[in-house]
All heavy atoms as TSV, in Angstrom:
chain	resi	resn	atom	element	x	y	z
A	1	MET	N	N	0.832	-1.182	0.000
A	1	MET	CA	C	0.000	0.000	0.000
A	1	MET	C	C	0.877	1.247	0.000
A	1	MET	O	O	1.970	1.260	0.550
A	1	MET	CB	C	-0.901	-0.023	1.227
A	1	MET	CG	C	-2.039	0.930	1.175
A	1	MET	SD	S	-3.296	0.503	2.397
A	1	MET	CE	C	-4.704	0.874	1.414
A	2	ALA	N	N	0.391	2.315	-0.598
A	2	ALA	CA	C	1.150	3.562	-0.694
A	2	ALA	C	C	1.283	4.223	0.672
A	2	ALA	O	O	0.438	4.058	1.549
A	2	ALA	CB	C	0.457	4.505	-1.664
A	3	LYS	N	N	2.343	4.968	0.819
A	3	LYS	CA	C	2.594	5.711	2.054
A	3	LYS	C	C	2.438	7.204	1.784
A	3	LYS	O	O	2.714	7.684	0.691
A	3	LYS	CB	C	4.016	5.453	2.550
A	3	LYS	CG	C	4.306	4.034	2.935
A	3	LYS	CD	C	3.973	3.806	4.348
A	3	LYS	CE	C	4.480	2.421	4.761
A	3	LYS	NZ	N	4.177	2.146	6.128
A	4	LEU	N	N	2.000	7.919	2.802
A	4	LEU	CA	C	1.887	9.372	2.751
A	4	LEU	C	C	2.807	9.970	3.796
A	4	LEU	O	O	2.840	9.514	4.941
A	4	LEU	CB	C	0.458	9.820	3.023
A	4	LEU	CG	C	-0.610	9.401	2.026
A	4	LEU	CD1	C	-1.980	9.822	2.543
A	4	LEU	CD2	C	-0.347	10.006	0.674
A	5	ILE	N	N	3.533	10.998	3.419
A	5	ILE	CA	C	4.355	11.746	4.363
A	5	ILE	C	C	3.627	13.056	4.627
A	5	ILE	O	O	3.366	13.829	3.707
A	5	ILE	CB	C	5.762	11.989	3.805
A	5	ILE	CG1	C	6.447	10.647	3.569
A	5	ILE	CG2	C	6.558	12.878	4.754
A	5	ILE	CD1	C	7.768	10.753	2.872
A	6	ILE	N	N	3.277	13.281	5.884
A	6	ILE	CA	C	2.479	14.443	6.279
A	6	ILE	C	C	3.337	15.330	7.163
A	6	ILE	O	O	3.907	14.869	8.156
A	6	ILE	CB	C	1.215	14.000	7.034
A	6	ILE	CG1	C	0.455	12.958	6.225
A	6	ILE	CG2	C	0.328	15.193	7.351
A	6	ILE	CD1	C	-0.560	12.183	7.033
A	7	LYS	N	N	3.413	16.611	6.803
A	7	LYS	CA	C	4.215	17.577	7.551
A	7	LYS	C	C	3.337	18.753	7.949
A	7	LYS	O	O	2.628	19.312	7.110
A	7	LYS	CB	C	5.372	18.069	6.684
A	7	LYS	CG	C	6.273	19.065	7.362
A	7	LYS	CD	C	7.409	19.464	6.451
A	7	LYS	CE	C	8.348	20.424	7.116
A	7	LYS	NZ	N	9.449	20.807	6.248
A	8	GLN	N	N	3.380	19.133	9.221
A	8	GLN	CA	C	2.624	20.296	9.687
A	8	GLN	C	C	3.406	21.547	9.313
A	8	GLN	O	O	4.550	21.723	9.720
A	8	GLN	CB	C	2.409	20.240	11.195
A	8	GLN	CG	C	1.555	21.376	11.712
A	8	GLN	CD	C	1.295	21.290	13.197
A	8	GLN	OE1	O	1.526	20.269	13.819
A	8	GLN	NE2	N	0.818	22.374	13.764
A	9	ILE	N	N	2.772	22.438	8.531
A	9	ILE	CA	C	3.467	23.633	8.050
A	9	ILE	C	C	2.936	24.920	8.658
A	9	ILE	O	O	3.556	25.956	8.515
A	9	ILE	CB	C	3.409	23.732	6.510
A	9	ILE	CG1	C	1.972	23.748	6.028
A	9	ILE	CG2	C	4.202	22.621	5.873
A	9	ILE	CD1	C	1.816	24.076	4.563
A	10	LYS	N	N	1.781	24.863	9.326
A	10	LYS	CA	C	1.223	26.044	9.977
A	10	LYS	C	C	0.887	25.719	11.427
A	10	LYS	O	O	0.647	24.563	11.781
A	10	LYS	CB	C	-0.026	26.536	9.246
A	10	LYS	CG	C	0.271	27.131	7.897
A	10	LYS	CD	C	-0.917	27.862	7.363
A	10	LYS	CE	C	-0.563	28.528	6.051
A	10	LYS	NZ	N	-1.709	29.228	5.485
A	11	SER	N	N	0.811	26.754	12.228
A	11	SER	CA	C	0.563	26.598	13.653
A	11	SER	C	C	-0.885	26.213	13.940
A	11	SER	O	O	-1.804	26.577	13.210
A	11	SER	CB	C	0.895	27.908	14.366
A	11	SER	OG	O	0.571	27.816	15.735
A	12	ARG	N	N	-1.065	25.505	15.044
A	12	ARG	CA	C	-2.403	25.117	15.479
A	12	ARG	C	C	-3.048	26.167	16.391
A	12	ARG	O	O	-4.184	26.000	16.812
A	12	ARG	CB	C	-2.337	23.775	16.200
A	12	ARG	CG	C	-1.483	23.827	17.417
A	12	ARG	CD	C	-1.455	22.601	18.278
A	12	ARG	NE	N	-1.399	21.367	17.555
A	12	ARG	CZ	C	-1.769	20.200	18.072
A	12	ARG	NH1	N	-2.179	20.131	19.308
A	12	ARG	NH2	N	-1.702	19.112	17.383
A	13	ILE	N	N	-2.336	27.249	16.677
A	13	ILE	CA	C	-2.876	28.305	17.521
A	13	ILE	C	C	-4.092	28.928	16.846
A	13	ILE	O	O	-4.089	29.178	15.646
A	13	ILE	CB	C	-1.805	29.374	17.812
A	13	ILE	CG1	C	-0.662	28.771	18.605
A	13	ILE	CG2	C	-2.403	30.567	18.546
A	13	ILE	CD1	C	0.523	29.698	18.801
A	14	ASN	N	N	-5.142	29.164	17.611
A	14	ASN	CA	C	-6.414	29.736	17.151
A	14	ASN	C	C	-7.195	28.829	16.216
A	14	ASN	O	O	-8.113	29.292	15.542
A	14	ASN	CB	C	-6.224	31.112	16.501
A	14	ASN	CG	C	-5.838	32.170	17.500
A	14	ASN	OD1	O	-6.187	32.077	18.681
A	14	ASN	ND2	N	-5.105	33.156	17.059
A	15	CYS	N	N	-6.854	27.546	16.136
A	15	CYS	CA	C	-7.637	26.588	15.350
A	15	CYS	C	C	-8.746	26.028	16.234
A	15	CYS	O	O	-8.580	25.932	17.457
A	15	CYS	CB	C	-6.772	25.433	14.877
A	15	CYS	SG	S	-5.650	25.888	13.574
A	16	PRO	N	N	-9.863	25.626	15.630
A	16	PRO	CA	C	-10.916	24.987	16.421
A	16	PRO	C	C	-10.402	23.703	17.079
A	16	PRO	O	O	-9.476	23.058	16.578
A	16	PRO	CB	C	-11.993	24.662	15.385
A	16	PRO	CG	C	-11.733	25.586	14.262
A	16	PRO	CD	C	-10.250	25.820	14.244
A	17	HIS	N	N	-11.037	23.343	18.178
A	17	HIS	CA	C	-10.626	22.170	18.949
A	17	HIS	C	C	-10.663	20.897	18.099
A	17	HIS	O	O	-9.813	20.021	18.254
A	17	HIS	CB	C	-11.528	22.033	20.177
A	17	HIS	CG	C	-11.067	21.013	21.154
A	17	HIS	ND1	N	-9.833	21.101	21.769
A	17	HIS	CD2	C	-11.637	19.878	21.615
A	17	HIS	CE1	C	-9.682	20.058	22.578
A	17	HIS	NE2	N	-10.774	19.313	22.496
A	18	VAL	N	N	-11.607	20.804	17.191
A	18	VAL	CA	C	-11.733	19.620	16.328
A	18	VAL	C	C	-10.483	19.465	15.460
A	18	VAL	O	O	-9.984	18.354	15.271
A	18	VAL	CB	C	-12.993	19.736	15.448
A	18	VAL	CG1	C	-13.066	18.632	14.435
A	18	VAL	CG2	C	-14.235	19.753	16.313
A	19	GLN	N	N	-9.967	20.556	14.939
A	19	GLN	CA	C	-8.769	20.487	14.104
A	19	GLN	C	C	-7.537	20.135	14.931
A	19	GLN	O	O	-6.664	19.391	14.472
A	19	GLN	CB	C	-8.558	21.806	13.371
A	19	GLN	CG	C	-9.621	22.048	12.323
A	19	GLN	CD	C	-9.505	23.401	11.668
A	19	GLN	OE1	O	-8.624	24.195	11.988
A	19	GLN	NE2	N	-10.407	23.667	10.743
A	20	LYS	N	N	-7.465	20.627	16.154
A	20	LYS	CA	C	-6.354	20.264	17.035
A	20	LYS	C	C	-6.392	18.774	17.352
A	20	LYS	O	O	-5.347	18.102	17.361
A	20	LYS	CB	C	-6.411	21.077	18.331
A	20	LYS	CG	C	-6.107	22.549	18.125
A	20	LYS	CD	C	-6.204	23.313	19.419
A	20	LYS	CE	C	-5.978	24.794	19.193
A	20	LYS	NZ	N	-6.055	25.581	20.414
A	21	ASP	N	N	-7.578	18.232	17.591
A	21	ASP	CA	C	-7.720	16.799	17.851
A	21	ASP	C	C	-7.323	15.978	16.633
A	21	ASP	O	O	-6.716	14.910	16.760
A	21	ASP	CB	C	-9.153	16.464	18.259
A	21	ASP	CG	C	-9.508	16.964	19.648
A	21	ASP	OD1	O	-8.572	17.297	20.417
A	21	ASP	OD2	O	-10.709	17.029	19.964
A	22	THR	N	N	-7.644	16.474	15.445
A	22	THR	CA	C	-7.282	15.772	14.211
A	22	THR	C	C	-5.768	15.745	14.029
A	22	THR	O	O	-5.197	14.719	13.657
A	22	THR	CB	C	-7.955	16.432	13.000
A	22	THR	OG1	O	-9.368	16.446	13.204
A	22	THR	CG2	C	-7.653	15.677	11.728
A	23	LEU	N	N	-5.106	16.857	14.310
A	23	LEU	CA	C	-3.644	16.882	14.237
A	23	LEU	C	C	-3.036	15.891	15.231
A	23	LEU	O	O	-2.066	15.195	14.908
A	23	LEU	CB	C	-3.116	18.292	14.489
A	23	LEU	CG	C	-3.344	19.317	13.384
A	23	LEU	CD1	C	-2.937	20.706	13.862
A	23	LEU	CD2	C	-2.588	18.948	12.130
A	24	ASP	N	N	-3.598	15.835	16.439
A	24	ASP	CA	C	-3.115	14.882	17.435
A	24	ASP	C	C	-3.305	13.450	16.955
A	24	ASP	O	O	-2.432	12.603	17.131
A	24	ASP	CB	C	-3.832	15.079	18.766
A	24	ASP	CG	C	-3.398	16.351	19.481
A	24	ASP	OD1	O	-2.309	16.864	19.169
A	24	ASP	OD2	O	-4.161	16.812	20.343
A	25	ALA	N	N	-4.450	13.158	16.325
A	25	ALA	CA	C	-4.729	11.816	15.829
A	25	ALA	C	C	-3.765	11.432	14.705
A	25	ALA	O	O	-3.405	10.258	14.566
A	25	ALA	CB	C	-6.173	11.731	15.341
A	26	LEU	N	N	-3.345	12.408	13.930
A	26	LEU	CA	C	-2.365	12.140	12.872
A	26	LEU	C	C	-0.955	11.986	13.444
A	26	LEU	O	O	-0.062	11.496	12.762
A	26	LEU	CB	C	-2.371	13.274	11.846
A	26	LEU	CG	C	-3.552	13.301	10.886
A	26	LEU	CD1	C	-3.568	14.608	10.102
A	26	LEU	CD2	C	-3.519	12.109	9.945
A	27	GLY	N	N	-0.740	12.421	14.676
A	27	GLY	CA	C	0.572	12.314	15.311
A	27	GLY	C	C	1.417	13.561	15.155
A	27	GLY	O	O	2.625	13.527	15.377
A	28	LEU	N	N	0.780	14.666	14.785
A	28	LEU	CA	C	1.499	15.930	14.607
A	28	LEU	C	C	1.312	16.787	15.855
A	28	LEU	O	O	0.190	17.079	16.245
A	28	LEU	CB	C	0.967	16.664	13.376
A	28	LEU	CG	C	1.158	15.923	12.060
A	28	LEU	CD1	C	0.359	16.589	10.961
A	28	LEU	CD2	C	2.620	15.857	11.690
A	29	HIS	N	N	2.414	17.192	16.470
A	29	HIS	CA	C	2.329	17.917	17.738
A	29	HIS	C	C	2.974	19.295	17.709
A	29	HIS	O	O	2.752	20.089	18.610
A	29	HIS	CB	C	2.962	17.092	18.855
A	29	HIS	CG	C	2.307	15.766	19.036
A	29	HIS	ND1	N	1.013	15.624	19.482
A	29	HIS	CD2	C	2.753	14.514	18.785
A	29	HIS	CE1	C	0.694	14.349	19.528
A	29	HIS	NE2	N	1.738	13.651	19.097
A	30	LYS	N	N	3.792	19.585	16.685
A	30	LYS	CA	C	4.424	20.895	16.606
A	30	LYS	C	C	4.776	21.208	15.156
A	30	LYS	O	O	4.687	20.338	14.285
A	30	LYS	CB	C	5.667	20.964	17.491
A	30	LYS	CG	C	6.719	19.919	17.189
A	30	LYS	CD	C	7.839	20.010	18.178
A	30	LYS	CE	C	8.862	18.918	17.891
A	30	LYS	NZ	N	9.987	18.996	18.791
A	31	MET	N	N	5.164	22.421	14.912
A	31	MET	CA	C	5.506	22.874	13.570
A	31	MET	C	C	6.659	22.049	12.986
A	31	MET	O	O	7.571	21.651	13.714
A	31	MET	CB	C	5.933	24.346	13.606
A	31	MET	CG	C	4.822	25.301	13.949
A	31	MET	SD	S	3.802	25.653	12.560
A	31	MET	CE	C	4.964	26.438	11.482
A	32	ASN	N	N	6.594	21.802	11.687
A	32	ASN	CA	C	7.619	21.079	10.925
A	32	ASN	C	C	7.807	19.636	11.365
A	32	ASN	O	O	8.800	19.015	11.002
A	32	ASN	CB	C	8.961	21.828	10.955
A	32	ASN	CG	C	8.870	23.168	10.284
A	32	ASN	OD1	O	8.281	23.290	9.215
A	32	ASN	ND2	N	9.413	24.194	10.916
A	33	HIS	N	N	6.872	19.106	12.151
A	33	HIS	CA	C	6.916	17.702	12.533
A	33	HIS	C	C	6.401	16.872	11.367
A	33	HIS	O	O	5.435	17.245	10.718
A	33	HIS	CB	C	6.066	17.481	13.785
A	33	HIS	CG	C	6.228	16.142	14.389
A	33	HIS	ND1	N	5.206	15.505	15.035
A	33	HIS	CD2	C	7.283	15.288	14.446
A	33	HIS	CE1	C	5.628	14.332	15.463
A	33	HIS	NE2	N	6.885	14.187	15.111
A	34	THR	N	N	7.046	15.751	11.079
A	34	THR	CA	C	6.686	14.911	9.944
A	34	THR	C	C	6.346	13.510	10.427
A	34	THR	O	O	7.032	12.959	11.292
A	34	THR	CB	C	7.865	14.838	8.953
A	34	THR	OG1	O	8.213	16.164	8.560
A	34	THR	CG2	C	7.492	14.047	7.721
A	35	VAL	N	N	5.267	12.949	9.875
A	35	VAL	CA	C	4.869	11.574	10.169
A	35	VAL	C	C	4.582	10.852	8.858
A	35	VAL	O	O	4.342	11.483	7.829
A	35	VAL	CB	C	3.631	11.505	11.092
A	35	VAL	CG1	C	3.937	12.043	12.463
A	35	VAL	CG2	C	2.457	12.228	10.486
A	36	GLU	N	N	4.594	9.531	8.921
A	36	GLU	CA	C	4.308	8.711	7.751
A	36	GLU	C	C	3.145	7.785	8.074
A	36	GLU	O	O	3.129	7.130	9.126
A	36	GLU	CB	C	5.555	7.900	7.386
A	36	GLU	CG	C	5.423	7.132	6.108
A	36	GLU	CD	C	6.727	6.484	5.703
A	36	GLU	OE1	O	7.793	7.107	5.888
A	36	GLU	OE2	O	6.661	5.349	5.223
A	37	HIS	N	N	2.148	7.743	7.177
A	37	HIS	CA	C	0.968	6.910	7.370
A	37	HIS	C	C	0.661	6.153	6.092
A	37	HIS	O	O	1.045	6.581	5.000
A	37	HIS	CB	C	-0.264	7.759	7.723
A	37	HIS	CG	C	-0.269	8.288	9.114
A	37	HIS	ND1	N	-0.523	7.513	10.208
A	37	HIS	CD2	C	-0.049	9.536	9.591
A	37	HIS	CE1	C	-0.465	8.247	11.303
A	37	HIS	NE2	N	-0.173	9.492	10.953
A	38	GLU	N	N	-0.065	5.042	6.225
A	38	GLU	CA	C	-0.590	4.328	5.068
A	38	GLU	C	C	-1.643	5.196	4.388
A	38	GLU	O	O	-2.364	5.941	5.051
A	38	GLU	CB	C	-1.237	3.006	5.504
A	38	GLU	CG	C	-0.279	1.992	6.083
A	38	GLU	CD	C	0.586	1.340	5.026
A	38	GLU	OE1	O	0.179	1.278	3.854
A	38	GLU	OE2	O	1.680	0.875	5.389
A	39	ASP	N	N	-1.749	5.087	3.073
A	39	ASP	CA	C	-2.758	5.834	2.325
A	39	ASP	C	C	-4.065	5.055	2.354
A	39	ASP	O	O	-4.180	4.002	1.731
A	39	ASP	CB	C	-2.294	6.047	0.886
A	39	ASP	CG	C	-3.228	6.934	0.093
A	39	ASP	OD1	O	-4.156	7.510	0.698
A	39	ASP	OD2	O	-3.015	7.066	-1.119
A	40	ASN	N	N	-5.038	5.542	3.127
A	40	ASN	CA	C	-6.361	4.921	3.175
A	40	ASN	C	C	-7.413	6.015	3.355
A	40	ASN	O	O	-7.082	7.158	3.667
A	40	ASN	CB	C	-6.440	3.848	4.275
A	40	ASN	CG	C	-6.181	4.395	5.654
A	40	ASN	OD1	O	-6.690	5.449	6.021
A	40	ASN	ND2	N	-5.386	3.681	6.446
A	41	PRO	N	N	-8.687	5.700	3.141
A	41	PRO	CA	C	-9.734	6.724	3.212
A	41	PRO	C	C	-9.822	7.434	4.564
A	41	PRO	O	O	-10.133	8.629	4.623
A	41	PRO	CB	C	-11.019	5.954	2.922
A	41	PRO	CG	C	-10.584	4.768	2.142
A	41	PRO	CD	C	-9.221	4.415	2.673
A	42	CYS	N	N	-9.546	6.740	5.648
A	42	CYS	CA	C	-9.605	7.352	6.984
A	42	CYS	C	C	-8.558	8.454	7.117
A	42	CYS	O	O	-8.861	9.565	7.565
A	42	CYS	CB	C	-9.402	6.280	8.045
A	42	CYS	SG	S	-9.458	6.898	9.728
A	43	ILE	N	N	-7.327	8.165	6.741
A	43	ILE	CA	C	-6.247	9.145	6.818
A	43	ILE	C	C	-6.515	10.298	5.857
A	43	ILE	O	O	-6.308	11.469	6.192
A	43	ILE	CB	C	-4.883	8.485	6.524
A	43	ILE	CG1	C	-4.558	7.430	7.588
A	43	ILE	CG2	C	-3.773	9.529	6.445
A	43	ILE	CD1	C	-4.387	7.978	8.987
A	44	ARG	N	N	-7.008	9.987	4.650
A	44	ARG	CA	C	-7.324	11.032	3.675
A	44	ARG	C	C	-8.399	11.978	4.214
A	44	ARG	O	O	-8.348	13.182	3.984
A	44	ARG	CB	C	-7.797	10.421	2.358
A	44	ARG	CG	C	-6.707	9.796	1.548
A	44	ARG	CD	C	-5.851	10.831	0.904
A	44	ARG	NE	N	-4.836	10.192	0.071
A	44	ARG	CZ	C	-4.050	10.863	-0.737
A	44	ARG	NH1	N	-4.136	12.170	-0.826
A	44	ARG	NH2	N	-3.159	10.232	-1.450
A	45	GLY	N	N	-9.375	11.460	4.942
A	45	GLY	CA	C	-10.410	12.293	5.534
A	45	GLY	C	C	-9.853	13.222	6.594
A	45	GLY	O	O	-10.243	14.395	6.676
A	46	MET	N	N	-8.933	12.705	7.416
A	46	MET	CA	C	-8.310	13.552	8.434
A	46	MET	C	C	-7.460	14.646	7.784
A	46	MET	O	O	-7.464	15.794	8.225
A	46	MET	CB	C	-7.466	12.710	9.393
A	46	MET	CG	C	-8.285	11.884	10.345
A	46	MET	SD	S	-7.313	11.195	11.686
A	46	MET	CE	C	-6.615	9.769	10.893
A	47	ILE	N	N	-6.732	14.282	6.724
A	47	ILE	CA	C	-5.917	15.265	6.011
A	47	ILE	C	C	-6.809	16.346	5.411
A	47	ILE	O	O	-6.484	17.534	5.455
A	47	ILE	CB	C	-5.074	14.579	4.924
A	47	ILE	CG1	C	-3.993	13.720	5.569
A	47	ILE	CG2	C	-4.446	15.612	3.990
A	47	ILE	CD1	C	-3.265	12.822	4.605
A	48	ASN	N	N	-7.943	15.950	4.867
A	48	ASN	CA	C	-8.865	16.913	4.255
A	48	ASN	C	C	-9.368	17.924	5.283
A	48	ASN	O	O	-9.554	19.100	4.963
A	48	ASN	CB	C	-10.030	16.178	3.610
A	48	ASN	CG	C	-10.888	17.090	2.785
A	48	ASN	OD1	O	-10.381	17.962	2.080
A	48	ASN	ND2	N	-12.189	16.908	2.854
A	49	ARG	N	N	-9.568	17.489	6.507
A	49	ARG	CA	C	-10.071	18.376	7.561
A	49	ARG	C	C	-9.054	19.446	7.938
A	49	ARG	O	O	-9.427	20.557	8.300
A	49	ARG	CB	C	-10.448	17.556	8.784
A	49	ARG	CG	C	-10.970	18.401	9.918
A	49	ARG	CD	C	-11.597	17.579	10.970
A	49	ARG	NE	N	-12.970	17.319	10.571
A	49	ARG	CZ	C	-13.860	16.713	11.329
A	49	ARG	NH1	N	-13.522	16.301	12.527
A	49	ARG	NH2	N	-15.085	16.514	10.896
A	50	VAL	N	N	-7.763	19.133	7.861
A	50	VAL	CA	C	-6.710	20.084	8.249
A	50	VAL	C	C	-5.792	20.410	7.069
A	50	VAL	O	O	-4.615	20.688	7.246
A	50	VAL	CB	C	-5.888	19.554	9.451
A	50	VAL	CG1	C	-6.730	19.494	10.697
A	50	VAL	CG2	C	-5.265	18.204	9.133
A	51	ARG	N	N	-6.331	20.387	5.858
A	51	ARG	CA	C	-5.512	20.560	4.646
A	51	ARG	C	C	-4.795	21.908	4.598
A	51	ARG	O	O	-3.771	22.031	3.941
A	51	ARG	CB	C	-6.346	20.350	3.401
A	51	ARG	CG	C	-7.458	21.346	3.202
A	51	ARG	CD	C	-8.340	20.967	2.019
A	51	ARG	NE	N	-9.490	21.846	1.918
A	51	ARG	CZ	C	-10.647	21.638	2.541
A	51	ARG	NH1	N	-10.805	20.570	3.302
A	51	ARG	NH2	N	-11.644	22.483	2.408
A	52	HIS	N	N	-5.307	22.917	5.291
A	52	HIS	CA	C	-4.675	24.230	5.303
A	52	HIS	C	C	-3.503	24.304	6.288
A	52	HIS	O	O	-2.752	25.273	6.281
A	52	HIS	CB	C	-5.698	25.312	5.642
A	52	HIS	CG	C	-6.372	25.106	6.953
A	52	HIS	ND1	N	-7.292	24.094	7.173
A	52	HIS	CD2	C	-6.241	25.754	8.123
A	52	HIS	CE1	C	-7.704	24.157	8.433
A	52	HIS	NE2	N	-7.070	25.159	9.027
A	53	LEU	N	N	-3.337	23.265	7.115
A	53	LEU	CA	C	-2.263	23.253	8.116
A	53	LEU	C	C	-1.131	22.288	7.773
A	53	LEU	O	O	-0.084	22.338	8.411
A	53	LEU	CB	C	-2.826	22.859	9.488
A	53	LEU	CG	C	-3.928	23.749	10.066
A	53	LEU	CD1	C	-4.463	23.132	11.354
A	53	LEU	CD2	C	-3.422	25.140	10.306
A	54	VAL	N	N	-1.350	21.400	6.812
A	54	VAL	CA	C	-0.390	20.347	6.530
A	54	VAL	C	C	0.020	20.348	5.060
A	54	VAL	O	O	-0.664	20.902	4.199
A	54	VAL	CB	C	-0.929	18.947	6.909
A	54	VAL	CG1	C	-1.204	18.859	8.394
A	54	VAL	CG2	C	-2.151	18.587	6.102
A	55	GLU	N	N	1.139	19.671	4.810
A	55	GLU	CA	C	1.631	19.446	3.466
A	55	GLU	C	C	1.781	17.934	3.298
A	55	GLU	O	O	2.366	17.275	4.163
A	55	GLU	CB	C	2.986	20.137	3.305
A	55	GLU	CG	C	3.644	19.970	1.977
A	55	GLU	CD	C	4.985	20.703	1.962
A	55	GLU	OE1	O	5.972	20.114	2.438
A	55	GLU	OE2	O	4.990	21.854	1.511
A	56	VAL	N	N	1.258	17.381	2.202
A	56	VAL	CA	C	1.256	15.941	2.009
A	56	VAL	C	C	2.036	15.592	0.761
A	56	VAL	O	O	1.861	16.199	-0.292
A	56	VAL	CB	C	-0.203	15.415	1.876
A	56	VAL	CG1	C	-0.200	13.920	1.675
A	56	VAL	CG2	C	-1.014	15.798	3.077
A	57	THR	N	N	2.935	14.598	0.893
A	57	THR	CA	C	3.642	14.042	-0.253
A	57	THR	C	C	3.505	12.539	-0.219
A	57	THR	O	O	3.385	11.936	0.853
A	57	THR	CB	C	5.146	14.435	-0.246
A	57	THR	OG1	O	5.713	14.021	0.983
A	57	THR	CG2	C	5.318	15.928	-0.393
A	58	GLU	N	N	3.533	11.932	-1.392
A	58	GLU	CA	C	3.446	10.470	-1.467
A	58	GLU	C	C	4.847	9.898	-1.451
A	58	GLU	O	O	5.735	10.377	-2.162
A	58	GLU	CB	C	2.693	10.053	-2.721
A	58	GLU	CG	C	1.243	10.489	-2.687
A	58	GLU	CD	C	0.454	9.970	-3.865
A	58	GLU	OE1	O	0.923	9.049	-4.549
A	58	GLU	OE2	O	-0.635	10.492	-4.082
A	59	ALA	N	N	5.038	8.871	-0.646
A	59	ALA	CA	C	6.357	8.249	-0.519
A	59	ALA	C	C	6.522	7.133	-1.529
A	59	ALA	O	O	5.599	6.513	-1.945
A	59	ALA	CB	C	6.555	7.711	0.889
C-alpha cells in the first residue's frame, strides 16, 4: 500500500478544537513535525479536515 508523508506547516494556535484533535490523531504535535501513514480513506479524511495546516507528499 502507498505511504503518505504528512508535515505540519502552519501553527495550530487559534484553530478549532476539532482540528487540534485531528492533528493529534495524525501524530502531529508541533511545527515542521513529519509523520508517515498508510494511504487509506480514513487518513485522507483527516488530512482533508486540516488541509490548510499540513503538506502531504506520497512516498
